[in-house]
N, C-alpha and C positions, 0 to 999 in steps of 0.2 A: 454778493457778503451779505449776510444779516447785519444789521447793525450791534450785535453784541460782540460780530465777530472780531478780535482783533490780533494783529501779529508782532510777537515781539519777535529780537534780536533773537538769531538760531546757535544753536552750540556751530562749536569751528567744523565740524566736521558737514554737518546739516550747509550751513551754510560755502564751503566749496564744492558739496554736489547739488547744490540748487540757484548758488548765482549767475550760472550761465541760460540757467533755463525760468528764472523768475522775472517776469518781464512784463508780469502785467497786475495790480493791484488794484483796490478799491477799498473806500473807504463807505458805508453805506447811510443813509438819511439819519436825522436826527432820528431818538427812539422817546421825545419825550412829551409827540402829542403836536410838534410844530411841523408844517408844510413839509410839503413829502415831493412836491411840483419845482423841476428844475426851473431855475428863474435866468430868461434869456439876457434879461439887461444888469446880469450878479457882475460882482467885481471881484475875483479870486485871489487872494494875494498870499505869496512867494517869497519866503525869506530865507537869503542864502550869503555866506562870505561876502564874496563880489571883491575882497582887494584887489587891488590892484587894477581892478579894470578902467578907471579914469586912467590912469599911468600908461593908453595907447596900446588898448585891450580889449576894443570894439570890436575888429575886426580879424575873425578866426581865419580869414587866407592870408594874414601876418602875423597874428600872437600864434603862440606856443601855449598858452595859458588852457587849461580843460573846461572854466568857466566863460570859455568867451564864448566855446563853442554851444557850452549851454544854454545860456543865455540866449545867443543868436540863431539859434535850431528854430523862434519861433516867429523869425524871417525867414528863413535860408532854407530850402529844400534842395533836394540832390536828382541827380542823374536816375539812381537806387537807390532801394533800401534793402537792408541787410537782416535776415529773420534773425527768431533765436536760433536754428537749429543751423547756423552760418549761410544757407542757403541767400540769394538774391531775385526781389522782387523788382518789378517798375516801376515807377517813379514821374516825373518829369518825363524819361523817357519811355517809350511803349515797349520799346525790345531795344536788341543789340546784337551783333555778332564780329565775332573773334577769329579776326585772318587767320591763316593754317600753322602761317610763323608766330605767331601771339604777338604781333609787333604792331596792331591797327585794332585798334574797336571803331567800331561803326555801330550808333543809336539813330532808332529812326523815334524822332520826339514827339509828345503829343502838341497839337497846337492848337490848344481851348487856353494855353494859361496866359497870364499878365501879370508883368511888377504891378506893384501899388501905386506906380506912377504913370498905371498905363498904356507902360512901354510893353511892346508884346517880349515872351517868350520866346526864343526861336534857336537856330544853329546861326546864327551870328554874337547871339549876348555867350552860347556856350564859348567860343574862340576867344570874345572878348574878356571871360571873366580868365581862364586858363591863359588867355597871351599877358593877360598884368601880371599873376600869381607868378609867371615864369621872366619875368623881366625882372631884370638888378633890378631896377630901378625901387620898385617895391619893396625889396631886401623885404623876400619870403622868405623862413626858413624849412619851417615844418610841413605848411601845405605842399611845397616845392618837391619837396622832397617825396612826399607825397604821389605827386602826379608825375612823378618816376626819376626826379633830379637830371643829371647829365643822361637819363635815356630819353628825356622826352624830345617829341623832335617840332611838332608841329599840334597843330588843331586846323582841318579844314572844312567849311563851311561844302557840304558836300552838293546840298539843296535847301529851301528857304527850312526845313523841320529835318535835316538828314545832316550829322557832325560824323566825322572820324577822328580823331586823336591817335595819330601817330609815335609809336616810338623807336628808335633805332634797334632797339633789340629786345626779344620776349619781355613782359612785365607783367609776371601774374599778379600781383598785387590790388592793380588796377582798379577792380572794379569792388573791393571793399575801399579803397581810398577813396572812388564816387560817391561813396554812400556816405560821406563825412560833411559834418557841418564843414568844414576845412577848404571840400572840394564843391560849396553848395554858390548861390551864385548871386548878384549883389546886378541892378539895373544898368545896364548897358549904358543909358543916359546921367548916371550918378557918377561913373567911373570915369565916362567924358568929360562932367561939367566939376566933380566935389571927390572925385578918387583920395583924392589927396588928404582927404578928413574923416575917410572913413573909417579908423581907428582912432582918435579923438569920440568918433561916434555923433549920433544925435536924430533924431525928426528930420526926415526930407535927405537925407544922408544915409541911414542905414537901412535901404530898402531891398527888399528882396519880390518872392512870391507868395512868403508862405499864407501859412493861415491867422497871422496878427498882424499889423502893422505898427511900430514905432511910431508913437504921434509926443512921448515925452521922453526929458533925460536929466533927471542933475543929479553930477558926477559924487561919485560915495555918498548919496543917497538914496536914489529910486529909477526903474528904467519903466517906462508905464508904455502896454503893447495893447491894441486895441484889435476887436473883431477885423478880420477881413470879411466884409460880404460875399465878396464873389468868388470867396475861393470853393473851389468844388473836385481838385485833383489831390488831394491825400494819399497818400503810397498806400491806403488800402479801400482807396476810395472814400476818403472821410472828406465830410462836405465844411461848411463854415463852420466853427468852436460856437457850443452851446451856451457859453457864458460871454460876454460882453468887452471886459476890460480884466486882464493881465497884467498887477502890479508887484512888479520885481523892489522888494527891499534889501537895500547893501545894508548890511548887520554884518561887520565883523566879529565881535564877541558870541562865540558860541552859545556863552548862556543864556547870550538874549534874542537869539533865534530861540532856543528853548521853550523862553519865555514865554514870547508872541505864540509861538504856536499853541503852549499849554494853557494858556488864558484865552485862545478861542479868538487873536488879534490878528494873528495867520492862520490862515489854510490849510498850510503845510511849508515847511522847514527842510532844507537840504544841508546836505555839510555838515553835518551834525556828528561829535567824536562817540565813540563809543560808549564812556561813564556817564554823559551825562542822556546822551539816550536811554541808557536801561533804566532813569531816575525817571522818565516821561513817565503822564496819567496814562490808565488804562481804558482811556477813552479815545487814545490815538494810536492810529495803524504804523507801526514805524517795521520802513523797509529797511535792509542792507545786505547791498548788492555788489558782491567784488568785482573788482577791477579788473581786466583784462588786461595784459603789457607788462611792463614792466616795474616789481617793487619797490618800495620805498628802498632806499638803497644809497650806499653810500660810495662815494666814487674817488678814487686815487689814484691821484696825477704823474705816471711813474717818469713823468719827463721833467719832474721842474725840484724834486729837492729828496724825502730819506725814500719814500718809495720804488726808489729807481732800483731800490734792491728787492729780488722774488722774496726772499726770507721775513723781509720786515713788514712786505705785506701779506706774507702768510703768520705771521705773527699779530698781527693787528688784527687781522678777522679772527682767528684761536682764542683770545684775549679776553670779546668780549660774548657776557652773559645772555648773547639773543635769547633765547628762551623765558629765563626770570624775568628779565625786562620788559620783555612784549607780554605777559601772564600780566603782570603786576599793572603794568603802562595802562593796555587797554582791553585790561579784564576780561582774555580770553576766547576777544570779538573777531579781534585780527589773526589770522595763521601767521606763523613764522613763515621766513622765505629762505629757501635754498635754491634757489635760481634765480638768475636775471629774468628770464620768465614767471611770471606767476600761474597756478595750477589752473586755472581755466582757460587762459588761452594757447590755441591750437599749437598744438609739437611739444608742449610743457612734457620734461624731461623730469618723471617721478625718482630716477634710479637716485637721482643726488639729495632724495630727503637722507636726514641723517648723516651726508657722508664729510659736512665738517663742524661738530660740537664744540660745544665751549673746550676750552682746552689749554689752562694756564703755564702749566707746566711746559707743555711744545710749547708755547708761545714764549716761554722764557728760554727755551733750547733753542729756540731760532733767533733769538736774540742775540744769545753769545754765540753762536754760529758764526750772526753776521760780526762779529766784531762791536759789540755793545757791551762789553761787559763789566768797566767803570761804573761810577753809579758818584751823584757831585750830594750836594748838604741833604736836599730833597727827597732825592732818592732816587731820583733819573736818571736812567742811562747818559753814560760818555765813551765820544770816541772818536780820541784824535782833540780831545777840547773841546768839542761839540755835545751840547747834548741834544737825544734822541727828541725835536719836537715835530709835529705837526699843525700847521693851522688849518683851519676848519673854516668857508665862508659858505653865511645860507641867507635863503632872498626873504625878507619881511612882507611877512608877518610870520612868524613862525605859531604854530598853537600849540597852548602849553602842552599840553602830548608827545608832542615833537620834542620840545624844550625838557620837559622830566627824560623822556628818552635819551636825547645826548646830554644829559649831565651823567644819567649810567654809565653810559659808554668811555666818558672822559674820563671815571671813575675807576671803571675795570682796568683802562688800559694801564690810569694811575699806579694799580698795583704790581703789572708789570716794568714800572720802571718807563713807559711811556708818556711825554706830556702831548695832548692837544687843548691848543687852544682856540676858541670859537669866536666865529665875531658874527653878526646878525648885523646886514648892511642893507640900506636904501637899495630899490633897484639902479637907479644912477650908480652908485658905489658898488654896487655887486659886477655892472657889468663894467664894469673897469677894470677889475682882477680877473673876471671871465676870459676877457675877447683875448688879451695878454699871457692868460694859464698862471697870472700869479700867486699860486696857491697849492696846497695840500690835498687837501680834503672839501668835497662841496657834494650835495646832497637834491636826490630828488625820487619819485617817482614818477611813471609814464604812463598815462591810457593809449593802447591800442590794440584791438583785435587783430592784427595781425604779425607775427614775427618779425618781418621786414621791420620793423620797430627798432630790431639791434643793429642796424643800416646805421642808422643815423649815430647809435649810443658807440659801436666800436669797431665802426670804419675808417681807415685812417682820413675822409676827408667827410668824416660824418659831425652836422654841425654840430650834436651835443657830445659827442667826444669828449667829454672832460678829464677821462683817465688820460686821453693824449697816446691810444694804443693806436704802436704802428705795425703793423703785421701782415706780409704779404697773403701768406697762408687764411689769413681772417678775412683778407677781400676777396679773396679767393671763396670761401664759403658764403658769403654774403651775396656775391655777384651769383654766385645758385640758387642761393634762395629767391632770390630775385628772377630769375630767366624762367627755372623749369618749372610747369604745369603739372605736376605729375604730385599727389602729398602724398603720395611716401616718400620720393626724394627731396623733398621739401620737407618735409618732416627728420628727414635723417641728417639732413644739413643745418637745423637749427638744432637737434640735439648736439653735433658735434660742438656748436659753437656755444650752447650751454656748459657744455666739459670741458672746451678750452679755457675759461672763463671760472670755473672751479678750479685749477691747475693753476690758472695763470692770476688769478686774485685782480682782474682792474679793475670789478665792480663787487661789490659787498652789500650781497639783498639782505635784505632784515626781517620787513612783514609785507604784507598785501593787506591792502585800504580795502574799505568795500567806504559805496556812497550811499550814507544812512539820509533816511528820508519821515520825517514825521507828518502824516497827513489827519488833519479833522475832519469828522462828521461834516458831511454836507458837501462832500468833492466822492463824484462818483467816477467812475469810469479812468482812472489816472492809471497811466501806462510809464512803461519804462524800456529805454534804450539798451545795449549790450553793456554800455558803460555803466547803470543805475540812473542817466540822468532822465528828470521826469518828460514824459509828452504828453501833450493833453491834445492833440485830435478829438478825442473821446469824453471830455470831460464832464459833466454837468454841477451843475452849484444849485445846494438847497439850502432854503433859510431859516 
């Protein structure tokens, strides 16, 4: 890319069309007469939010936080690589076969890969990692679900570099799962000697086969990765990185991240909000890549309080002026969501667009029909002496834009006589309420390329089933989606699930976020994965 070219934030329609396709970016070398020669000894500084990494989230095999996978991709390689078109390419596995019944995946592994502590990568290493993920003592939720959950049977060492993963039934999403950092590989030596330290993280603990080695870690401040000079097995044949040091600065404040990249103190900054990214200088390349998966949503706990009533859930949804709030708060850069799957996620049901518009009159009718007809002195609806009130718990830190959105939602609901109280909680306090589900509302978005992510959110035993849905028909659909390998059949299943939620209103999707990264001149060859996370395999740095 010429040095004068700058990609700014895209219009909504363009983001939706391009986010699944734009997987590479570049920022050209400086055009002010400076050196244009890549510096193999260079240090690249990457500013990220990184909040909560220090709270036991340095291990993607355990953590559910996107940022855990984003930073540890530097050291964790996977069996396969998922391309922009959804297909899979060899990585640590040279080839693979799937049994006719869809229950066994057999991988032929590379025989020239080593972990940075010198331990060979082989079939035993795959087994050690997968056994560890599925061990109840590990307390893995997301990675264990991605490894098939109850469908997982065993990992078999067939030969030194041949491994078979067995399931008790067909498991269609496995290749996609096997392409992620959550199912990446830690050194078996680490697993045997200090596996319990992985979630806290640190040099000589977070040891993988990746293009970098973690050499320093200061919680809440920075992670330093140093080039793995022996690396020669990148997903597209990449060799060792073209720069020496990747310094990841943990800066929770978005304005600070924007400031350091704009001043040149950092080479790139990620997890930027639209309002701040839109004001960055023209010398920066700004990439906005829409997350696949579940949009940022509100989860209504139907087994705890007022949301047990379908009419109350419907009224809650219709009372929120989502379009106005999203447009004002996110400057038109994040599309309003209509479904529990984002528009770039395979299986997205576009027929739901426009199906539940803002309608305060309808919300009032539904609440009247539900028996909430009286009002107290504050204008809050009453029924049998109780106020129509719901408690929303949120996980800290809450970005300013999401706090503004929460305020808008509370204001809209109050207009129809529905009181929403909100508590922003530290992780420990949040989990104390999330575990027993003693709340009415909570919120998050969840990235994922395969619609099977709905299993954890809507399945009766789903570890992210914050709405406490218990529906045999939904469970049956989720099992069909899990087991069928026919794309058309899977799409039909996930269409039905999206339409079920649109009627049932267990989850209220609000907007589809993007991962926004700003890149300075002097960084060339930066690419992105399907989630919008920066990849550094082909990056060179000029000063």
